[in-house]
C-alpha distance (Angstrom), angle and dihedral (degrees) to the residues before:
residue distance angle dihedral
X1 . . .
X2 3.77 . .
X3 3.79 117.3 .
X4 3.79 114.7 -168.1
X5 3.78 118.3 168.3
X6 3.79 110.7 -144.8
X7 3.80 128.3 175.2
X8 3.78 112.7 -84.0
X9 3.80 118.4 -93.8
X10 3.83 109.7 -109.0
X11 3.79 117.9 -96.2
X12 3.81 111.7 -88.0
X13 3.79 96.1 -160.4
X14 3.83 90.6 105.6
X15 3.79 115.4 74.5
X16 3.78 118.2 -124.2
X17 3.80 101.7 177.4
X18 3.77 126.2 -168.4
X19 3.83 102.6 -137.2
X20 3.80 98.0 -141.0
X21 3.80 93.9 47.9
X22 3.80 93.5 46.4
X23 3.81 92.6 47.2
X24 3.81 91.6 50.3
X25 3.80 93.1 49.4
X26 3.80 92.7 45.6
X27 3.79 88.9 54.1
X28 3.81 90.5 53.2
X29 3.81 90.6 47.9
X30 3.79 87.4 52.1
X31 3.80 90.4 50.4
X32 3.79 90.9 53.8
X33 3.81 99.3 -111.8
X34 3.81 90.9 129.1
X35 3.83 135.7 -15.6
X36 3.82 96.7 -129.6
X37 3.78 143.6 16.9
X38 3.79 134.4 -169.2
X39 3.79 119.4 -173.9
X40 3.78 135.8 -173.6
X41 3.81 121.8 -170.8
X42 3.80 110.8 -172.1
X43 3.78 138.5 -178.2
X44 3.82 128.1 -172.9
X45 3.83 91.4 1.6
X46 3.80 94.6 -55.1
X47 3.79 131.3 102.0
X48 3.78 112.8 -113.7
X49 3.82 101.9 173.5
X50 3.81 126.0 23.4
X51 3.78 136.8 162.5
X52 3.79 142.1 159.3
X53 3.78 118.9 -147.0
X54 3.79 138.3 179.8
X55 3.80 131.0 -3.6
X56 3.78 122.6 -33.0
X57 3.81 87.2 -167.3
X58 3.81 128.9 24.8
X59 3.79 99.4 159.2
X60 3.02 133.1 77.2
X61 3.82 85.8 3.9
X62 3.78 137.9 -7.0
X63 3.81 122.8 -97.4
X64 3.79 125.2 165.6
X65 3.79 119.6 -130.2
X66 3.81 117.3 -110.0
X67 3.78 133.7 178.9
X68 3.81 86.6 -97.6
X69 3.81 93.6 56.6
X70 3.80 111.5 124.5
X71 3.81 116.1 -135.8
X72 3.79 132.6 -161.2
X73 3.82 97.2 -114.7
X74 3.83 92.5 -161.9
X75 3.82 110.4 -175.0
X76 3.79 93.4 8.2
X77 3.81 79.9 83.6
X78 3.81 87.0 75.4
X79 3.83 97.6 68.5
X80 3.81 100.5 19.4
X81 3.81 95.8 54.7
X82 3.80 113.4 6.3
X83 3.80 95.3 36.4
X84 3.79 93.3 43.3
X85 3.81 92.8 49.4
X86 3.81 90.9 48.2
X87 3.81 90.5 49.7
X88 3.80 90.8 52.3
X89 3.81 91.0 52.5
X90 3.81 93.0 45.9
X91 3.80 88.7 52.4
X92 3.80 90.4 50.5
X93 3.80 92.2 48.5
X94 3.81 92.0 -117.4
X95 3.83 93.7 114.6
X96 3.80 127.1 39.5
X97 3.80 118.4 -153.0
X98 3.79 96.6 -144.1
X99 3.78 96.6 42.6
X100 3.78 118.4 113.9
X101 3.79 115.9 -99.9
X102 3.81 85.8 -134.0
X103 3.81 88.2 69.2
X104 3.80 87.2 68.5
X105 3.81 103.1 26.5
X106 3.81 118.6 42.4
X107 3.80 90.1 -162.4
X108 3.82 87.6 74.0
X109 3.81 94.1 52.0
X110 3.80 93.2 106.3
X111 3.83 132.0 110.6
X112 3.81 97.4 -100.1
X113 3.81 96.5 44.0
X114 3.80 110.3 26.9
X115 3.81 92.0 95.4
X116 3.82 96.3 52.5
X117 3.80 108.1 117.1
X118 3.78 134.8 -151.7
X119 3.81 88.7 -112.6
X120 3.81 90.7 55.4
X121 3.79 91.8 53.1
X122 3.82 90.8 48.9
X123 3.82 92.7 48.9
X124 3.83 96.4 40.6
X125 3.81 91.9 -116.8
X126 3.81 97.8 117.6
X127 3.81 92.9 102.6
X128 3.81 91.7 -122.4
X129 3.82 114.3 143.6
X130 3.77 118.1 -95.3
X131 3.81 95.8 -117.0
X132 3.76 143.8 -9.4
X133 3.83 127.6 177.1
X134 3.77 98.7 -111.9
X135 3.80 89.2 -174.6
X136 3.82 87.7 68.6
X137 3.81 96.2 39.7
X138 3.80 102.8 43.4
X139 3.78 124.3 60.0
X140 3.81 90.1 -145.8
X141 3.79 136.4 -2.7
X142 3.81 91.4 -98.7
X143 3.81 88.9 66.7
X144 3.82 95.3 47.7
X145 3.81 94.1 98.1
X146 3.81 91.6 52.4
X147 3.81 89.2 49.6
X148 3.81 90.5 54.9
X149 3.81 91.1 47.4
X150 3.81 88.6 53.5
X151 3.82 92.6 56.2
X152 3.81 118.5 107.6
X153 3.80 111.8 -116.0
X154 3.80 116.8 -112.6
X155 3.82 91.5 -148.2
X156 3.77 139.6 5.1
X157 3.82 111.7 -85.2
X158 3.79 114.6 -90.4
X159 3.82 96.9 15.5
X160 3.81 104.8 96.8
X161 3.77 143.8 -1.2
X162 3.80 113.6 -100.2
X163 3.79 107.7 172.1
X164 3.79 102.0 -129.9
X165 3.77 132.6 -170.2
X166 3.78 86.7 -173.4
X167 3.80 92.3 60.5
X168 3.80 92.4 56.8
X169 3.79 92.2 43.5
X170 3.82 85.5 57.2
X171 3.81 89.9 50.2
X172 3.80 89.4 52.6
X173 3.81 90.8 53.7
X174 3.81 90.3 45.2
X175 3.81 92.1 53.9
X176 3.79 91.2 48.9
X177 3.78 93.5 49.8
X178 3.80 94.4 43.5
X179 3.81 95.2 47.3
X180 3.80 99.2 33.6
X181 3.82 94.0 -128.5
X182 3.79 137.1 97.0
X183 3.79 115.6 -94.8
X184 3.80 93.3 -114.7
X185 3.82 90.0 52.7
X186 3.80 90.9 49.5
X187 3.80 90.4 50.3
X188 3.81 91.5 47.7
X189 3.80 96.1 48.8
X190 3.81 100.5 35.9
X191 3.82 101.7 34.8
X192 3.80 116.7 9.8
X193 3.80 99.8 45.7
X194 3.84 96.8 41.6
X195 3.81 89.6 51.2
X196 3.82 92.1 43.3
X197 3.80 92.5 -127.6
X198 3.79 115.7 174.3
X199 3.81 103.4 -177.2
X200 3.81 104.3 37.5
X201 3.80 118.4 99.1
X202 3.78 150.2 114.0
X203 3.81 117.4 -101.7
X204 3.81 103.7 17.0
X205 3.78 112.6 -132.7
X206 3.79 115.8 -107.6
X207 3.80 89.0 -113.3
X208 3.82 91.6 62.4
X209 3.82 95.8 48.3
X210 3.79 94.5 101.3
X211 3.80 89.6 60.6
X212 3.81 93.3 53.1
X213 3.80 125.3 92.1
X214 3.80 111.5 -117.3
X215 3.81 125.2 -120.7
X216 3.79 137.3 -163.4
X217 3.78 125.1 -23.3
X218 3.80 102.6 -112.8
X219 3.80 124.4 -35.5
X220 3.80 100.8 -62.5
X221 3.80 95.2 136.4
X222 3.81 96.9 51.2
X223 3.79 93.3 38.3
X224 3.80 88.8 55.1
X225 3.83 89.7 52.6
X226 3.80 90.9 48.9
X227 3.80 92.5 50.4
X228 3.81 89.2 61.2
X229 3.81 93.6 59.4
X230 3.81 109.8 20.2
X231 3.77 135.8 61.2
X232 3.77 122.8 -99.4
X233 3.81 88.2 -118.0
X234 3.82 95.0 56.6
X235 3.80 91.8 46.6
X236 3.79 92.1 48.4
X237 3.80 91.4 48.0
X238 3.80 92.0 61.4
X239 3.79 108.7 90.7
X240 3.79 97.8 -173.0
X241 3.79 97.5 83.1
X242 3.79 109.9 127.7
X243 3.80 121.3 -140.6
X244 3.79 101.6 176.2
X245 3.81 126.4 77.8
X246 3.80 108.6 -71.8
X247 3.79 98.5 -124.8
X248 3.79 123.2 155.3
X249 3.80 89.5 0.4
X250 3.80 127.5 92.5
X251 3.80 112.8 -89.7
X252 3.82 97.6 -149.2
X253 3.80 111.6 93.0
X254 3.80 97.1 -144.8
X255 3.81 92.4 48.2
X256 3.81 88.8 48.8
X257 3.83 90.2 50.7
X258 3.81 90.3 49.4
X259 3.80 91.4 56.0
X260 3.80 99.5 -90.3
X261 3.81 94.8 -66.9
X262 3.81 122.0 91.6
X263 3.78 140.6 140.7
X264 3.79 93.6 -109.9
X265 3.82 104.5 41.1
X266 3.79 144.5 -2.6
X267 3.80 105.5 89.4
X268 3.82 119.1 128.8
X269 3.80 124.2 -165.9
X270 3.80 147.1 143.4
X271 3.78 127.1 -106.7
X272 3.80 90.5 -105.5
X273 3.78 94.9 52.8
X274 3.81 93.3 40.9
X275 3.80 85.1 60.7
X276 3.80 90.0 53.1
X277 3.80 88.7 53.1
X278 3.81 93.6 45.8
X279 3.80 91.3 52.6
X280 3.81 89.0 62.7
X281 3.81 89.4 73.2
X282 3.82 95.3 57.3
X283 3.80 118.9 90.0
X284 3.80 111.6 -117.2
X285 3.81 92.6 17.2
X286 3.78 100.3 62.4
X287 3.78 117.5 103.9
X288 3.80 91.4 -171.6
X289 3.82 106.2 41.3
X290 3.78 138.0 45.6
X291 3.80 120.5 -113.0
X292 3.81 89.0 -112.0
X293 3.79 92.1 56.5
X294 3.80 90.8 47.9
X295 3.80 89.6 62.0
X296 3.82 88.2 70.2
X297 3.80 90.1 72.0
X298 3.82 92.3 61.9
X299 3.81 96.2 41.3
X300 3.80 116.0 105.1
X301 3.81 103.5 -130.6
X302 3.81 94.9 174.0
X303 3.81 102.5 56.9
X304 3.80 112.1 174.2
X305 3.81 94.6 13.0
X306 3.78 129.5 114.2
X307 3.82 93.6 -93.0
X308 3.79 134.8 30.9
X309 3.79 107.5 -122.9
X310 3.78 133.0 174.9
X311 3.80 130.9 -177.9
X312 3.86 101.3 -38.7
X313 3.83 93.7 -32.6
X314 3.79 137.7 90.3
X315 3.80 114.1 -121.9
X316 3.79 120.8 -131.5
X317 3.82 88.5 -123.1
X318 3.82 86.7 77.4
X319 3.79 110.8 110.1
X320 3.81 111.2 -109.1
X321 3.81 93.7 8.6
X322 3.79 117.0 158.1
X323 3.82 93.1 -112.8
X324 3.83 94.2 100.0
X325 3.81 124.9 -147.2
X326 3.80 98.1 -60.8
X327 3.80 105.6 61.6
X328 3.84 120.1 83.9
X329 3.80 120.0 -108.1
X330 3.81 92.7 -108.1
X331 3.80 93.1 54.6
X332 3.79 110.9 113.2
X333 3.75 133.3 -150.7
X334 3.77 150.6 152.3
X335 3.78 139.4 -147.0
X336 3.79 133.7 -147.4
X337 3.80 127.4 -141.4
X338 3.81 93.7 -125.9
X339 3.82 88.6 63.7
X340 3.79 104.1 -85.3
X341 3.80 131.1 131.9
X342 3.80 141.4 174.1
X343 3.82 125.9 -169.9
X344 3.79 126.4 -179.2
X345 3.81 130.2 -159.6
X346 3.78 97.3 -166.5
X347 3.82 96.4 -177.1
X348 3.79 92.3 59.2
X349 3.81 92.7 31.8
X350 3.79 92.5 -123.1
X351 3.80 127.2 149.2
X352 3.81 126.4 -168.0
X353 3.81 117.1 -164.7
X354 3.80 124.3 179.6
X355 3.80 119.1 177.1
X356 3.80 121.2 -173.8
X357 3.78 134.9 156.1
X358 3.80 98.5 -137.3
X359 3.82 91.9 161.6
X360 3.82 93.0 64.1
X361 3.82 127.5 95.7
X362 3.79 93.8 -6.0
X363 3.78 133.0 110.0
X364 3.79 118.5 -126.7
X365 2.94 133.5 -52.5
X366 3.80 99.1 58.1
X367 3.79 115.1 -139.2
X368 3.80 117.6 -94.3
X369 3.81 100.6 -127.6
X370 3.81 100.1 -177.9
X371 3.81 90.8 110.5
X372 3.82 88.5 52.9
X373 3.80 90.4 51.8
X374 3.82 91.9 50.7
X375 3.80 91.9 48.5
X376 3.81 90.4 47.7
X377 3.81 90.7 54.9
X378 3.80 92.1 45.6
X379 3.79 93.4 51.4
X380 3.80 93.1 42.5
X381 3.80 94.4 51.8
X382 3.81 90.6 47.2
X383 3.81 90.9 51.3
X384 3.80 92.9 48.6
X385 3.80 92.0 47.5
X386 3.80 91.2 49.0
X387 3.81 89.7 57.0
X388 3.80 89.7 55.1
X389 3.80 93.2 48.7
X390 3.80 93.5 53.1
């Protein structure tokens, strides 16, 4: 594993807001899209614009958001942990992109799945369904992988992009089996400790709960999805439904069922430390990967398919991506269901992080904030470019 000591990123505890970005986000808070927002706009490793707005918690008490607020990053876990760990192992020669998953997981040694590759899991082209409630399908978390292997594919492997939580859950299990350690331990020892992160983890301790942004009250959203496909009896038989405000606990139901740690969701972090993680995907900035490996994140591995995907990331070339009009087509990014996003323009060494908790203190349906993300990127790029022109 690469170990490159770079100067520390400056402390982000002091706000340096960009007026247009902050005004736009405050207007969306006022409209009820989300109760809070923290953003970090960075260039050449360092934060240029930062701000924290609104309420990280409204129920059961009120707590204002700060730059130290810890957010449930949801699907940002996919690239920032699972993708990064896979990239480290590829660089070390311990994982081969075009090897069959069945070489590592015997559960996938079956006629319909024995040709699925590591690359196809990373690019969401395995054909696995987007989502299934493993907590209704598996008797216990130890049988979750077998439940996924029993699922019927929605497409033949390698033919189309089907964004799949299940695929990254499989990658999480694969990493654990290959390395002989739990995923949270791998993340701690291979990412968190080397980067000296203090507020990035799975399963926040009870003592840190007050510093975490709150999420949905109960599991209404996922329960509604389950009611469309499963019997009343099977839904009623599951005793893990949460009714209280999900606060300091992972929002995603499958990650919760799997103990709070999974390959697709479960990571918590601050805006500052999310920037530290994002910098690991930029050649010349990464402390954990070589410049050659970092090129994988800009490489379109799904040419001619319905989405442009690289190694664990979506490329901005994807039609209707959340990049907005100002990021180049080889920029790469990801979003999280709780209202988070991270986009990277590696050529210009720019990172755009927007953390919200759109699932908190709001009745269903949750707001679709993709237009907010695009406007954030547009305003951020304009502000960075204006600094250069002065």
